[in-house]
N, C-alpha and C positions, 0 to 999 in steps of 0.2 A: 144241068151242066156240071161236069166234074170239076175238081179243083183246078185243072188246067184249062177249063173251058173247051173240052174236047167232045162236043156233042156228036161228032160224026165218026169217032173212032171207038173201038172196043175198049171198055174200061173194066176195072176190077176194084173191089173194096179192100182197103187195107185197114186193119185194126191193130194198133200197136199198144202193147201193155208194158208198163214200166212200174217202178216202185211207187209212183204217185197216182197211178190209175191207168185209164185207157183213153186213147185218142183214135178217131176213125175218120177216114177220108177216102174219096174215090179218085182214082188216077188212071192214066193210060197204062195199058198192059206192059209197055216197055219198062215201066217203073218197077216191075217185079225184080228184074236183074239188078237195077240200081240199088234198091233197098236191101237186097241180099248181099250185094257187094259192100254196102255200108255196114252190114252186120259183121263182116269180116274184120272190121276195125274195133270190135267189141264195145259198142256203145252201151252206156249205162242208163240213158234216158231217151225219151222221144226226141227231145231237143238235140241231143248228140247224134241220134240216128239221122235226123234231118240235116244237120250240119255235115255229117260224113257223106250224105247223098248229094249235097250241093254241087260238087265238082262234075257230076254226071249230067245234071239238068238243073241249072240254077234258077231258071224261070219257073219250073214246076214247083220247086221247093219254096221259092218266094211267094208263090200263090197260096200254097198250103199254109205257110207261116202267117201270111196276111189274114187269111180267113180265120185261123185260130185266134189271132189277136182280136178280131171283130167278135168272135164267139165269147172270148174272155171278157170283153168290154160290156157285152149285153146279157151275160148269164152269170149267175153266182152258184156255187155248189149246192146250196139249199133251195135254189129257185131258178131252174132253167126254163122258165115259162116262155121266154122269148123264142127259144129254139123249138119248144114243143109245138108252137103254132106252125112252124115250118114242116114238122113231121106230118101234119094233117093236110098240107096243101102242096107239098113238093114230093116228087117221086124219089125213091131211095137213091137212084142214079144221080139225081140232081141236087141232093143234099150237100151243102158246103161242109168242109171239115168241122168236126166237133169233138168235144171231150165228153166222155161217158160219166154223167153225174147222177143218173138214176136208172131204174129198170127199163123205162121206155126208151131211153137213149141206148141202153145196153142192147135191147132187142134190135134197134136200128143199126147198131154197130156190127151185128151178126147177120145182117140181111145181105145176101149176095146180090151183085149187079152184073149185067152182061155176062162176063166170063167167070165170075165167082167172087170168092172171099178168101183172103189170106190173113192169118193172124200172126203177128210177130211178137213173141213174148220175150222181151229183153232180159228179164230177171231169170227165167228158166232156160234161156238160150235155145229157144225152140221156134221153128217156123212151121205153122200148121196150115196146110192147104185144105181148108174146109171144102171148097169147090174151086177148081182151077182148070178150065177148059182151054186156056190159052197156051201155056207151055210149062212143062215140068220144071220145078225149081231144082237147080243143080248145085252141088257142093262147090264146084269150081266151074267157071265159065268166063265169058267175055261179053262185052256189050259196047255200044257206040255212045260216046258223049253227045249230048244234044245242046244246041244253042237256038234260041228263039223257037223252040218246039221242033226243030228239024235235026235229023242225025248229021253228025259231022264225020270226017274221015278218021278222027281220033278214037282209038279203042281203049277201053279199060279192061283189066283182068282182075279176078278175085278168086280167093280160095277160103272157104269158111274154116275157122279153127275147129279142131276135133270136138270141143265141148258143145258145139252147136248141133242140134238135131233137126232134121227135116221130116215132118210127119205128112204122109200122103193125104 
């Protein structure tokens, strides 16, 4: 199950890199636009990226944050043994959000699911589409705000600043 509990929809893995390290989570494909829109606000950290994404789908972001809090409670940087057990028993698609603390977790963070893998490097201002069979990431676009996992009539628009690069 992905971070939003969306076992019946197409999902994609997101790995976010900031000055403290990397975080990885699986989410619904509509989250691509939301996270890119959040990048247009120039986040400096994963936490800021999630906060800037909250207005577009608060439930999804709350789920990701909650799962990261659980990860942090049960794993320490020098000993992520609790999460390693999940790697052996849970499919990549169903892994809960996690922080990259070692090489095994790094490999998991780079494993595409359903429609692919997108890396958002906040420090380098780069969005890397390792594999993306859902929809091309655009520099400017619009999307629908979601509530309770459902699209609303409210639209948001974004335009990435010039310093951001999108790598196919």
